[in-house]
DRENDO-1510 file (C-alpha; in Angstrom, 1 decimal, always signed):
<recs>
REC; n; res; u; v; w
REC; 1; MET; -39.8; +143.1; +137.4 .
REC; 2; PRO; -42.9; +142.2; +135.5 .
REC; 3; SER; -41.1; +143.4; +132.4 .
REC; 4; LEU; -39.2; +140.1; +132.5 .
REC; 5; MET; -42.4; +138.2; +131.7 .
REC; 6; ILE; -42.3; +139.9; +128.3 .
REC; 7; LEU; -38.6; +140.3; +127.7 .
REC; 8; ILE; -37.4; +136.8; +128.5 .
REC; 9; PRO; -39.7; +135.0; +126.0 .
REC; 10; LEU; -39.0; +137.7; +123.4 .
REC; 11; PHE; -35.2; +137.5; +123.6 .
REC; 12; GLY; -35.5; +133.7; +124.0 .
REC; 13; VAL; -37.3; +133.4; +120.6 .
REC; 14; ILE; -34.6; +135.7; +119.0 .
REC; 15; ILE; -31.8; +133.6; +120.5 .
REC; 16; LEU; -33.4; +130.3; +119.6 .
REC; 17; ASN; -33.7; +131.4; +115.9 .
REC; 18; LEU; -30.2; +132.9; +115.7 .
REC; 19; VAL; -28.3; +130.2; +117.5 .
REC; 20; PHE; -30.3; +126.9; +117.4 .
REC; 21; ALA; -32.1; +127.0; +114.1 .
REC; 22; SER; -29.1; +125.7; +112.1 .
REC; 23; ASN; -29.6; +121.9; +112.8 .
REC; 24; ASP; -32.2; +119.5; +114.2 .
REC; 25; LYS; -30.2; +118.4; +117.2 .
REC; 26; MET; -29.9; +122.0; +118.4 .
REC; 27; LYS; -33.6; +122.7; +117.7 .
REC; 28; ARG; -34.5; +120.2; +120.5 .
REC; 29; ALA; -33.3; +122.8; +123.0 .
REC; 30; ALA; -36.3; +124.9; +122.1 .
REC; 31; PHE; -38.6; +122.3; +123.9 .
REC; 32; TRP; -36.6; +122.5; +127.1 .
REC; 33; PHE; -36.3; +126.3; +127.0 .
REC; 34; ALA; -40.1; +126.6; +126.5 .
REC; 35; LEU; -40.8; +124.1; +129.3 .
REC; 36; ALA; -38.5; +126.0; +131.7 .
REC; 37; LEU; -40.1; +129.3; +130.7 .
REC; 38; PHE; -43.6; +128.1; +131.4 .
REC; 39; ILE; -42.7; +126.3; +134.7 .
REC; 40; SER; -41.0; +129.5; +135.9 .
REC; 41; GLN; -44.1; +131.5; +135.0 .
REC; 42; ILE; -46.3; +129.2; +137.1 .
REC; 43; ALA; -43.8; +129.3; +140.0 .
REC; 44; VAL; -43.5; +133.1; +140.2 .
REC; 45; ALA; -47.3; +133.4; +139.9 .
REC; 46; ILE; -48.0; +130.9; +142.7 .
REC; 47; PHE; -45.5; +132.4; +145.1 .
REC; 48; HIS; -45.8; +136.0; +143.8 .
REC; 49; HIS; -42.9; +137.3; +146.0 .
REC; 50; PRO; -42.9; +141.1; +146.2 .
REC; 51; ILE; -39.2; +141.2; +145.4 .
REC; 52; PHE; -40.0; +140.1; +141.9 .
REC; 53; TRP; -43.3; +141.8; +141.3 .
REC; 54; ASN; -42.8; +145.2; +143.0 .
REC; 55; ASN; -39.5; +146.1; +141.5 .
REC; 56; SER; -39.5; +147.2; +137.9 .
REC; 57; LEU; -36.6; +147.4; +135.4 .
REC; 58; LYS; -36.8; +151.1; +135.2 .
REC; 59; PRO; -34.4; +151.8; +132.3 .
REC; 60; LEU; -36.3; +149.2; +130.1 .
REC; 61; ASP; -39.7; +150.4; +131.3 .
REC; 62; SER; -38.9; +154.0; +130.5 .
REC; 63; PHE; -37.5; +152.9; +127.1 .
REC; 64; PHE; -40.6; +151.0; +126.1 .
REC; 65; LYS; -42.9; +153.6; +127.7 .
REC; 66; VAL; -45.1; +150.8; +129.0 .
REC; 67; SER; -45.9; +150.3; +132.7 .
REC; 68; PHE; -47.1; +147.0; +133.9 .
REC; 69; PHE; -49.1; +146.0; +137.0 .
REC; 70; VAL; -50.1; +142.7; +138.5 .
REC; 71; ASP; -52.7; +141.6; +141.1 .
REC; 72; HIS; -54.3; +138.3; +142.1 .
REC; 73; LEU; -56.3; +138.1; +138.9 .
REC; 74; SER; -53.1; +138.4; +137.0 .
REC; 75; PHE; -51.5; +135.6; +139.0 .
REC; 76; ILE; -54.4; +133.3; +138.3 .
REC; 77; MET; -54.1; +134.0; +134.6 .
REC; 78; PHE; -50.3; +133.5; +134.6 .
REC; 79; ILE; -50.9; +130.0; +136.2 .
REC; 80; CYS; -53.5; +129.3; +133.5 .
REC; 81; ILE; -51.2; +130.4; +130.7 .
REC; 82; GLY; -48.2; +128.4; +132.0 .
REC; 83; MET; -50.3; +125.3; +132.7 .
REC; 84; VAL; -52.1; +125.2; +129.3 .
REC; 85; SER; -48.9; +126.1; +127.4 .
REC; 86; ILE; -47.1; +123.1; +129.0 .
REC; 87; ALA; -50.0; +120.8; +128.0 .
REC; 88; SER; -49.8; +122.2; +124.5 .
REC; 89; LEU; -46.1; +121.7; +124.4 .
REC; 90; PHE; -46.2; +118.0; +125.4 .
REC; 91; VAL; -49.0; +117.4; +122.9 .
REC; 92; ALA; -46.9; +119.0; +120.2 .
REC; 93; LYS; -44.0; +116.7; +121.1 .
REC; 94; TYR; -46.3; +113.8; +120.8 .
REC; 95; THR; -48.1; +114.7; +117.6 .
REC; 96; ILE; -45.6; +116.7; +115.6 .
REC; 97; THR; -42.9; +114.2; +114.5 .
REC; 98; GLU; -40.8; +116.5; +112.3 .
REC; 99; GLU; -38.2; +118.4; +114.3 .
REC; 100; GLY; -38.3; +121.5; +112.2 .
REC; 101; GLY; -42.1; +121.7; +112.3 .
REC; 102; ARG; -42.0; +121.3; +116.1 .
REC; 103; PHE; -39.4; +124.1; +116.4 .
REC; 104; LYS; -41.6; +126.5; +114.4 .
REC; 105; PHE; -44.6; +125.5; +116.6 .
REC; 106; ILE; -42.7; +126.2; +119.8 .
REC; 107; ASN; -41.6; +129.6; +118.6 .
REC; 108; LEU; -45.2; +130.6; +117.9 .
REC; 109; LEU; -46.3; +129.1; +121.2 .
REC; 110; ILE; -43.8; +131.3; +123.1 .
REC; 111; LEU; -45.0; +134.4; +121.1 .
REC; 112; ALA; -48.6; +133.6; +121.9 .
REC; 113; SER; -47.8; +133.3; +125.6 .
REC; 114; LEU; -45.9; +136.6; +125.4 .
REC; 115; GLY; -48.9; +138.3; +124.0 .
REC; 116; MET; -51.2; +136.9; +126.6 .
REC; 117; SER; -48.8; +137.9; +129.4 .
REC; 118; GLY; -48.9; +141.4; +128.1 .
REC; 119; ILE; -52.7; +141.4; +128.0 .
REC; 120; ILE; -52.9; +140.6; +131.7 .
REC; 121; MET; -50.2; +143.1; +132.9 .
REC; 122; VAL; -51.0; +146.4; +131.0 .
REC; 123; LYS; -53.1; +149.1; +132.5 .
REC; 124; ASP; -54.0; +151.1; +129.4 .
REC; 125; ILE; -56.4; +150.1; +126.7 .
REC; 126; PHE; -54.3; +150.8; +123.7 .
REC; 127; SER; -51.4; +148.6; +125.0 .
REC; 128; LEU; -54.0; +146.0; +125.8 .
REC; 129; TYR; -55.1; +146.1; +122.1 .
REC; 130; VAL; -51.5; +145.7; +120.9 .
REC; 131; PHE; -50.9; +142.6; +123.0 .
REC; 132; MET; -54.2; +141.2; +121.9 .
REC; 133; GLU; -53.1; +141.5; +118.3 .
REC; 134; ILE; -49.8; +139.7; +119.0 .
REC; 135; THR; -51.8; +136.9; +120.5 .
REC; 136; ALA; -54.3; +136.9; +117.6 .
REC; 137; VAL; -51.5; +136.8; +114.9 .
REC; 138; SER; -49.7; +134.0; +116.6 .
REC; 139; SER; -52.9; +132.0; +117.0 .
REC; 140; PHE; -53.8; +132.5; +113.4 .
REC; 141; LEU; -50.4; +131.1; +112.3 .
REC; 142; LEU; -50.8; +128.2; +114.7 .
REC; 143; ILE; -54.2; +127.3; +113.3 .
REC; 144; ALA; -52.9; +127.4; +109.7 .
REC; 145; TYR; -49.7; +125.5; +110.6 .
REC; 146; PRO; -50.6; +122.2; +108.9 .
REC; 147; LYS; -51.4; +124.1; +105.6 .
REC; 148; SER; -54.3; +121.8; +104.9 .
REC; 149; LEU; -57.5; +123.1; +103.3 .
REC; 150; GLU; -59.4; +122.6; +106.6 .
REC; 151; SER; -56.9; +124.4; +108.7 .
REC; 152; LEU; -56.6; +127.3; +106.3 .
REC; 153; GLU; -60.3; +127.6; +106.2 .
REC; 154; GLY; -60.5; +127.7; +110.1 .
REC; 155; ALA; -57.6; +130.2; +110.2 .
REC; 156; PHE; -59.3; +132.4; +107.6 .
REC; 157; LYS; -62.5; +132.5; +109.5 .
REC; 158; TYR; -60.6; +133.4; +112.7 .
REC; 159; LEU; -58.6; +136.1; +110.8 .
REC; 160; ILE; -61.7; +137.7; +109.3 .
REC; 161; LEU; -63.7; +137.9; +112.5 .
REC; 162; SER; -60.6; +138.9; +114.4 .
REC; 163; ALA; -60.2; +141.8; +111.9 .
REC; 164; VAL; -63.9; +142.8; +112.6 .
REC; 165; ALA; -63.1; +142.8; +116.3 .
REC; 166; THR; -60.1; +144.9; +115.7 .
REC; 167; VAL; -62.1; +147.5; +113.9 .
REC; 168; LEU; -64.7; +147.6; +116.6 .
REC; 169; MET; -62.2; +147.9; +119.4 .
REC; 170; LEU; -60.0; +150.5; +117.7 .
REC; 171; SER; -63.1; +152.6; +117.0 .
REC; 172; ALA; -64.1; +152.4; +120.6 .
REC; 173; ILE; -60.6; +153.3; +121.8 .
REC; 174; GLY; -60.6; +156.4; +119.5 .
REC; 175; ILE; -63.9; +157.6; +120.9 .
REC; 176; LEU; -62.9; +156.9; +124.5 .
REC; 177; LEU; -59.6; +158.7; +123.9 .
REC; 178; LEU; -61.5; +161.8; +122.7 .
REC; 179; ALA; -63.9; +161.6; +125.6 .
REC; 180; SER; -61.3; +161.1; +128.3 .
REC; 181; GLY; -58.0; +162.5; +127.0 .
REC; 182; GLY; -56.0; +159.4; +127.7 .
REC; 183; THR; -55.9; +155.6; +127.2 .
REC; 184; SER; -55.1; +154.5; +130.7 .
REC; 185; PHE; -57.9; +152.6; +132.6 .
REC; 186; PHE; -58.0; +155.4; +135.2 .
REC; 187; ALA; -58.3; +158.2; +132.6 .
REC; 188; ILE; -61.1; +156.4; +130.7 .
REC; 189; ALA; -62.9; +155.5; +133.9 .
REC; 190; SER; -62.9; +159.1; +134.9 .
REC; 191; GLY; -64.1; +160.2; +131.5 .
REC; 192; ILE; -66.9; +157.7; +131.5 .
REC; 193; ALA; -67.9; +158.8; +135.0 .
REC; 194; GLU; -68.1; +162.5; +133.9 .
REC; 195; ALA; -70.1; +161.8; +130.8 .
REC; 196; ARG; -72.1; +158.8; +131.9 .
REC; 197; ASN; -75.2; +159.7; +130.0 .
REC; 198; SER; -73.4; +160.5; +126.7 .
REC; 199; SER; -74.8; +158.5; +123.8 .
REC; 200; LEU; -71.3; +158.5; +122.2 .
REC; 201; ILE; -69.8; +156.9; +125.3 .
REC; 202; VAL; -72.5; +154.3; +125.4 .
REC; 203; PHE; -71.8; +153.6; +121.7 .
REC; 204; ALA; -68.1; +153.2; +122.3 .
REC; 205; ILE; -68.7; +150.8; +125.2 .
REC; 206; GLY; -71.0; +148.7; +123.0 .
REC; 207; LEU; -68.4; +148.6; +120.2 .
REC; 208; PHE; -65.6; +147.4; +122.6 .
REC; 209; ILE; -67.8; +144.8; +124.3 .
REC; 210; CYS; -68.9; +143.4; +120.9 .
REC; 211; GLY; -65.2; +143.1; +119.9 .
REC; 212; LEU; -64.5; +141.1; +123.1 .
REC; 213; PHE; -67.5; +138.9; +122.4 .
REC; 214; ILE; -65.9; +138.0; +119.1 .
REC; 215; LYS; -62.5; +137.4; +120.7 .
REC; 216; GLY; -64.2; +135.2; +123.4 .
REC; 217; GLY; -66.3; +133.2; +120.9 .
REC; 218; LEU; -69.6; +134.1; +122.5 .
REC; 219; VAL; -72.9; +133.7; +120.8 .
REC; 220; PRO; -73.8; +135.3; +118.3 .
REC; 221; PHE; -70.2; +136.0; +117.5 .
REC; 222; HIS; -69.0; +132.4; +117.8 .
REC; 223; GLY; -68.9; +131.5; +114.1 .
REC; 224; TRP; -65.1; +131.1; +113.9 .
REC; 225; LEU; -64.6; +129.1; +117.1 .
REC; 226; PRO; -65.9; +125.5; +116.2 .
REC; 227; ASP; -64.1; +125.5; +112.8 .
REC; 228; ALA; -60.8; +126.9; +114.3 .
REC; 229; TYR; -60.8; +124.4; +117.2 .
REC; 230; THR; -61.6; +121.5; +115.0 .
REC; 231; ALA; -59.3; +122.3; +112.1 .
REC; 232; ALA; -56.3; +123.3; +114.2 .
REC; 233; PRO; -53.6; +120.8; +115.1 .
REC; 234; ALA; -54.3; +118.9; +118.4 .
REC; 235; SER; -51.7; +121.0; +120.3 .
REC; 236; VAL; -53.2; +124.2; +119.0 .
REC; 237; SER; -56.7; +123.2; +120.0 .
REC; 238; VAL; -55.4; +122.7; +123.6 .
REC; 239; LEU; -54.0; +126.2; +123.6 .
REC; 240; LEU; -57.0; +127.9; +122.0 .
REC; 241; ALA; -59.6; +126.2; +124.2 .
REC; 242; GLY; -57.5; +126.2; +127.3 .
REC; 243; VAL; -56.4; +129.9; +127.5 .
REC; 244; VAL; -56.3; +132.0; +124.3 .
REC; 245; THR; -60.0; +132.8; +124.1 .
REC; 246; LYS; -60.0; +133.4; +127.8 .
REC; 247; ALA; -57.0; +135.8; +127.9 .
REC; 248; ALA; -58.0; +137.7; +124.7 .
REC; 249; GLY; -61.8; +137.7; +125.3 .
REC; 250; ILE; -63.0; +136.6; +128.7 .
REC; 251; TYR; -60.2; +137.9; +131.0 .
REC; 252; THR; -60.2; +141.2; +129.1 .
REC; 253; MET; -63.9; +141.5; +129.6 .
REC; 254; ILE; -63.6; +140.9; +133.3 .
REC; 255; ARG; -60.9; +143.5; +133.6 .
REC; 256; ILE; -62.6; +146.1; +131.4 .
REC; 257; VAL; -66.0; +145.8; +132.9 .
REC; 258; THR; -64.8; +146.0; +136.5 .
REC; 259; SER; -62.2; +148.8; +135.8 .
REC; 260; LEU; -64.1; +151.1; +133.4 .
REC; 261; PHE; -67.8; +150.8; +134.2 .
REC; 262; PRO; -68.5; +148.8; +137.4 .
REC; 263; TYR; -72.1; +148.7; +138.6 .
REC; 264; ASN; -73.5; +149.6; +135.2 .
REC; 265; GLN; -76.8; +147.8; +135.1 .
REC; 266; PRO; -77.4; +148.0; +131.4 .
REC; 267; VAL; -74.0; +146.4; +130.7 .
REC; 268; ASN; -74.7; +143.7; +133.3 .
REC; 269; ASN; -78.0; +142.9; +131.7 .
REC; 270; VAL; -76.3; +142.5; +128.3 .
REC; 271; LEU; -73.7; +140.2; +129.8 .
REC; 272; MET; -76.2; +138.0; +131.5 .
REC; 273; LEU; -78.3; +137.7; +128.4 .
REC; 274; VAL; -75.3; +136.9; +126.1 .
REC; 275; GLY; -74.0; +134.5; +128.8 .
REC; 276; THR; -77.3; +132.6; +129.0 .
REC; 277; ILE; -77.7; +132.4; +125.2 .
REC; 278; SER; -74.1; +131.1; +124.8 .
REC; 279; ILE; -74.7; +128.5; +127.5 .
REC; 280; PHE; -77.8; +127.1; +125.8 .
REC; 281; VAL; -76.7; +127.4; +122.2 .
REC; 282; GLY; -73.4; +125.8; +122.9 .
REC; 283; ALA; -74.9; +123.0; +124.9 .
REC; 284; ILE; -77.7; +122.2; +122.5 .
REC; 285; VAL; -75.6; +122.3; +119.4 .
REC; 286; ALA; -73.0; +120.1; +121.1 .
REC; 287; ILE; -75.6; +117.3; +121.4 .
REC; 288; GLY; -75.8; +116.9; +117.6 .
REC; 289; GLN; -72.0; +116.7; +116.9 .
REC; 290; ASP; -70.2; +113.6; +115.6 .
REC; 291; ASN; -66.7; +115.0; +115.8 .
REC; 292; PHE; -65.1; +114.7; +119.2 .
REC; 293; LYS; -63.2; +118.0; +118.9 .
REC; 294; ARG; -66.2; +119.9; +117.5 .
REC; 295; MET; -68.4; +118.8; +120.4 .
REC; 296; LEU; -65.7; +120.1; +122.8 .
REC; 297; ALA; -65.6; +123.4; +120.9 .
REC; 298; TYR; -69.3; +124.0; +121.4 .
REC; 299; SER; -69.0; +122.9; +125.0 .
REC; 300; SER; -66.4; +125.6; +125.4 .
REC; 301; ILE; -68.9; +128.2; +124.1 .
REC; 302; SER; -71.4; +127.0; +126.7 .
REC; 303; GLN; -68.9; +127.0; +129.6 .
REC; 304; MET; -67.6; +130.5; +128.8 .
REC; 305; GLY; -71.3; +131.6; +129.0 .
REC; 306; TYR; -71.2; +130.7; +132.7 .
REC; 307; ILE; -68.2; +133.0; +133.2 .
REC; 308; ILE; -70.0; +135.9; +131.5 .
REC; 309; LEU; -73.2; +135.1; +133.5 .
REC; 310; GLY; -71.3; +135.3; +136.8 .
REC; 311; LEU; -69.6; +138.6; +135.7 .
REC; 312; GLY; -73.0; +140.0; +134.8 .
REC; 313; THR; -74.3; +139.8; +138.4 .
REC; 314; GLY; -71.9; +142.7; +139.2 .
REC; 315; THR; -71.4; +141.4; +142.7 .
REC; 316; GLY; -68.2; +140.3; +144.5 .
REC; 317; LEU; -69.4; +136.7; +144.8 .
REC; 318; GLY; -70.5; +136.5; +141.1 .
REC; 319; ILE; -67.2; +137.9; +139.9 .
REC; 320; ALA; -65.3; +135.5; +142.2 .
REC; 321; GLY; -67.3; +132.7; +140.8 .
REC; 322; ALA; -66.6; +133.8; +137.2 .
REC; 323; VAL; -62.9; +133.9; +137.8 .
REC; 324; PHE; -63.0; +130.6; +139.6 .
REC; 325; HIS; -64.9; +129.0; +136.6 .
REC; 326; LEU; -62.4; +130.6; +134.2 .
REC; 327; PHE; -59.6; +128.8; +136.1 .
REC; 328; ASN; -61.5; +125.5; +136.3 .
REC; 329; HIS; -62.5; +125.6; +132.6 .
REC; 330; SER; -58.8; +126.1; +131.7 .
REC; 331; VAL; -58.0; +122.9; +133.5 .
REC; 332; PHE; -60.8; +120.5; +132.6 .
REC; 333; LYS; -61.2; +121.7; +129.0 .
REC; 334; SER; -57.4; +121.4; +128.4 .
REC; 335; LEU; -57.6; +117.9; +129.8 .
REC; 336; LEU; -60.4; +117.0; +127.4 .
REC; 337; PHE; -58.5; +118.4; +124.4 .
REC; 338; VAL; -55.3; +116.6; +125.5 .
REC; 339; ASN; -57.3; +113.4; +125.6 .
REC; 340; SER; -58.9; +114.1; +122.2 .
REC; 341; ALA; -55.3; +114.6; +120.8 .
REC; 342; ALA; -54.4; +111.1; +122.2 .
REC; 343; VAL; -57.5; +109.6; +120.7 .
REC; 344; GLU; -56.9; +111.2; +117.3 .
REC; 345; LYS; -53.2; +110.3; +117.3 .
REC; 346; GLU; -53.8; +106.6; +118.2 .
REC; 347; THR; -57.0; +105.9; +116.1 .
REC; 348; GLY; -56.4; +108.4; +113.3 .
REC; 349; THR; -59.9; +109.9; +113.6 .
REC; 350; CYS; -62.1; +112.2; +115.8 .
REC; 351; ASP; -65.3; +110.8; +114.3 .
REC; 352; MET; -67.2; +109.3; +117.2 .
REC; 353; ASN; -69.1; +107.1; +114.8 .
REC; 354; LYS; -65.9; +105.2; +114.1 .
REC; 355; LEU; -64.9; +104.9; +117.7 .
REC; 356; GLY; -66.1; +102.9; +120.7 .
REC; 357; GLY; -64.8; +100.9; +123.7 .
REC; 358; ILE; -61.4; +102.4; +123.6 .
REC; 359; SER; -61.1; +102.6; +127.4 .
REC; 360; GLN; -60.2; +99.0; +127.2 .
REC; 361; LYS; -57.0; +99.9; +125.3 .
REC; 362; MET; -56.6; +103.5; +126.7 .
REC; 363; PRO; -57.7; +103.2; +130.3 .
REC; 364; VAL; -55.9; +106.4; +131.6 .
REC; 365; THR; -57.3; +108.5; +128.8 .
REC; 366; GLY; -60.8; +107.1; +129.4 .
REC; 367; ALA; -60.6; +107.6; +133.2 .
REC; 368; THR; -59.3; +111.2; +133.1 .
REC; 369; SER; -61.9; +112.1; +130.5 .
REC; 370; VAL; -64.6; +110.9; +132.9 .
REC; 371; ILE; -63.2; +113.2; +135.6 .
REC; 372; ALA; -63.0; +116.2; +133.2 .
REC; 373; PHE; -66.6; +115.8; +131.9 .
REC; 374; LEU; -68.0; +115.3; +135.4 .
REC; 375; SER; -66.3; +118.5; +136.4 .
REC; 376; THR; -67.7; +120.3; +133.3 .
REC; 377; CYS; -71.2; +119.2; +134.3 .
REC; 378; GLY; -70.8; +120.5; +137.8 .
REC; 379; ILE; -70.9; +117.1; +139.7 .
REC; 380; PRO; -69.6; +117.4; +143.3 .
REC; 381; PRO; -67.0; +117.3; +144.7 .
REC; 382; LEU; -65.0; +118.2; +141.5 .
REC; 383; SER; -63.8; +121.8; +140.9 .
REC; 384; GLY; -66.5; +122.6; +138.3 .
REC; 385; PHE; -69.2; +122.1; +140.8 .
REC; 386; TRP; -68.0; +124.8; +143.2 .
REC; 387; SER; -67.5; +127.5; +140.6 .
REC; 388; LYS; -70.9; +126.8; +139.1 .
REC; 389; ILE; -72.7; +126.7; +142.4 .
REC; 390; ILE; -71.1; +130.0; +143.4 .
REC; 391; ILE; -72.4; +131.6; +140.2 .
REC; 392; VAL; -75.9; +130.2; +140.8 .
REC; 393; ILE; -75.9; +131.5; +144.4 .
REC; 394; ALA; -74.8; +135.0; +143.2 .
REC; 395; LEU; -77.6; +135.0; +140.7 .
REC; 396; TRP; -80.1; +134.0; +143.4 .
REC; 397; GLN; -78.8; +136.6; +145.8 .
REC; 398; THR; -79.4; +139.3; +143.1 .
REC; 399; SER; -82.9; +138.1; +142.5 .
REC; 400; HIS; -82.1; +136.7; +139.0 .
REC; 401; TYR; -84.0; +133.5; +139.8 .
REC; 402; ALA; -84.8; +132.7; +136.1 .
REC; 403; TYR; -81.1; +132.9; +135.2 .
REC; 404; ALA; -80.1; +130.7; +138.2 .
REC; 405; CYS; -82.7; +128.0; +137.2 .
REC; 406; LEU; -81.5; +128.1; +133.5 .
REC; 407; ALA; -77.9; +127.7; +134.6 .
REC; 408; VAL; -78.8; +124.6; +136.5 .
REC; 409; LEU; -80.9; +123.2; +133.6 .
REC; 410; ALA; -78.0; +123.8; +131.2 .
REC; 411; SER; -75.8; +121.6; +133.4 .
REC; 412; ILE; -78.2; +118.7; +132.9 .
REC; 413; ILE; -78.0; +119.2; +129.1 .
REC; 414; THR; -74.2; +119.2; +129.5 .
REC; 415; LEU; -74.4; +115.9; +131.3 .
REC; 416; ALA; -76.5; +114.5; +128.5 .
REC; 417; TYR; -74.0; +115.2; +125.7 .
REC; 418; PHE; -70.9; +114.2; +127.6 .
REC; 419; LEU; -72.5; +110.9; +128.6 .
REC; 420; SER; -73.2; +110.4; +124.9 .
REC; 421; MET; -69.6; +111.2; +124.1 .
REC; 422; GLN; -68.2; +108.8; +126.7 .
REC; 423; ARG; -70.5; +106.0; +125.5 .
REC; 424; ARG; -69.6; +106.5; +121.8 .
REC; 425; VAL; -65.9; +106.9; +122.3 .
REC; 426; PHE; -64.8; +105.2; +125.5 .
REC; 427; PHE; -67.4; +102.8; +126.8 .
REC; 428; GLY; -69.0; +99.6; +125.4 .
REC; 429; LYS; -67.6; +97.0; +123.1 .
REC; 430; LEU; -64.3; +97.8; +121.3 .
REC; 431; ARG; -65.0; +98.6; +117.7 .
REC; 432; SER; -63.6; +96.3; +115.1 .
REC; 433; GLY; -60.3; +97.5; +113.7 .
REC; 434; LEU; -59.1; +99.0; +116.9 .
REC; 435; GLU; -57.7; +95.8; +118.5 .
REC; 436; GLY; -54.1; +97.0; +118.1 .
REC; 437; LEU; -54.8; +100.4; +119.8 .
REC; 438; LYS; -52.3; +101.5; +122.5 .
REC; 439; GLU; -52.2; +104.2; +125.2 .
REC; 440; ALA; -50.7; +107.6; +124.5 .
REC; 441; ASP; -47.1; +108.3; +125.3 .
REC; 442; ARG; -45.9; +108.9; +128.9 .
REC; 443; GLY; -45.6; +112.7; +128.5 .
REC; 444; VAL; -49.2; +113.2; +127.4 .
REC; 445; LEU; -50.4; +110.7; +130.1 .
REC; 446; ALA; -48.5; +112.7; +132.7 .
REC; 447; VAL; -50.2; +115.9; +131.6 .
REC; 448; SER; -53.6; +114.2; +131.7 .
REC; 449; ILE; -53.0; +112.8; +135.2 .
REC; 450; ILE; -51.8; +116.1; +136.5 .
REC; 451; LEU; -54.7; +118.0; +135.1 .
REC; 452; ALA; -57.2; +115.4; +136.5 .
REC; 453; ALA; -55.4; +115.7; +139.9 .
REC; 454; ILE; -55.8; +119.5; +139.8 .
REC; 455; THR; -59.5; +119.1; +139.0 .
REC; 456; ILE; -60.0; +116.7; +141.9 .
REC; 457; GLY; -57.7; +118.5; +144.3 .
REC; 458; VAL; -59.2; +122.0; +143.8 .
REC; 459; GLY; -62.7; +120.4; +144.4 .
REC; 460; VAL; -61.8; +118.5; +147.5 .
REC; 461; PHE; -59.7; +121.3; +149.0 .
REC; 462; PHE; -62.1; +124.0; +147.8 .
REC; 463; PRO; -62.2; +126.1; +150.9 .
REC; 464; PHE; -58.4; +126.5; +151.0 .
REC; 465; PHE; -58.0; +127.2; +147.3 .
REC; 466; PHE; -61.0; +129.6; +147.2 .
REC; 467; ASN; -59.8; +131.6; +150.2 .
REC; 468; ILE; -56.2; +131.8; +149.1 .
REC; 469; PHE; -56.5; +132.3; +145.3 .
REC; 470; ILE; -60.0; +133.5; +144.5 .
REC; 471; LEU; -61.4; +135.7; +147.2 .
REC; 472; PRO; -58.5; +138.3; +146.9 .
REC; 473; VAL; -59.7; +138.8; +143.3 .
REC; 474; LYS; -63.1; +139.9; +144.7 .
REC; 475; GLU; -61.4; +142.5; +146.9 .
REC; 476; ILE; -59.4; +143.9; +144.0 .
REC; 477; LEU; -62.1; +144.0; +141.3 .
REC; 478; VAL; -65.1; +145.1; +143.5 .
REC; 479; ARG; -64.3; +148.2; +145.4 .
</recs>
């Protein structure tokens, strides 16, 4: 019944707007519906009982002419989508005070999660594109939601570059359809295998990968990402950084690369080069940022470079490390953006030059930020250390010694800019004018504590988590 992962949120949004949109008291039900939806999504992904996943709703499946499939990588992505969506939901409850505005946000959040769920379940490239566009349109509207000049500018940049990605991917799909006679992963993989040396096939592959680089915000296609993350409302920044760019760009790249052209050395070389450039450009530019959210945006570019670097090894260990870092990044980067939302809400600014010493007034926010940035830097025993070290080992095993050394060096740069951020925002003497500062509300604090606990728990119980959740991905993707 994977179809339910699409149908329930779709009909839920319809019912919410037909039944509950009439008055503010009824609109509050949207929060609880969305919360129940995302918790259920996490639950069915963690336990992934075959009764649910192996039985389809055949009349509906045949009506929509779309077949879905799920595997361990899909389950990990479902957990990420549900977890980050819940974080975004609580931040919206905390930062959006007007009931009607919050209701509109929740509707768009559910639609975005619907699009991402479709992305991770389809097994043909055209349906993949359709769900990517659902996610992109929802994200565009979420970024532009405040209707401020800054948010509209960020949304416009996202829209323009997303349109470029659309053109690239649709062109690639058309060429691959002509070459293979179908749009399913199996048909395209067979067509590529039969015409491996075709320059047209190589061109199509290049177009599609460039489109995914744009969706994932990787260098040199990252121009939209810092502005979108910074200009978006706090709750939207959590969603974008935590899961949207991963589902629409990074996850899709993992699925496409491993399904359509595995063991393709030229593709792997491009991935490792782009990954390394993204790591260093993101880390170096982050050092010079004064805006809290903008620094986190460039940090996201850097950390997604590690995922692409691991994927580029083409080995089971490297791909497992990439998927593991994708999960870890969803957790610790969502935590950092949740905390940035708390800081912005309570102080009225994200300018680090106007902050300082706020851990004295916001101890939970300050402490969980330390946990998140240490995990980002790859400090043991936190979760980020294990995924990074697996990627480095995979690079070393494949004789990519220079890339392995550069990956370690970049973690030192990451440590430098996050120490600067902690010193300027949380440590030291409390800046004048912030004496009346108070901690964030209980819902946001609960989210921060849970995400921090996941970061610590996955690191401490790494062997269990890796063997149960990550290693099966290697068996599926690398055959």
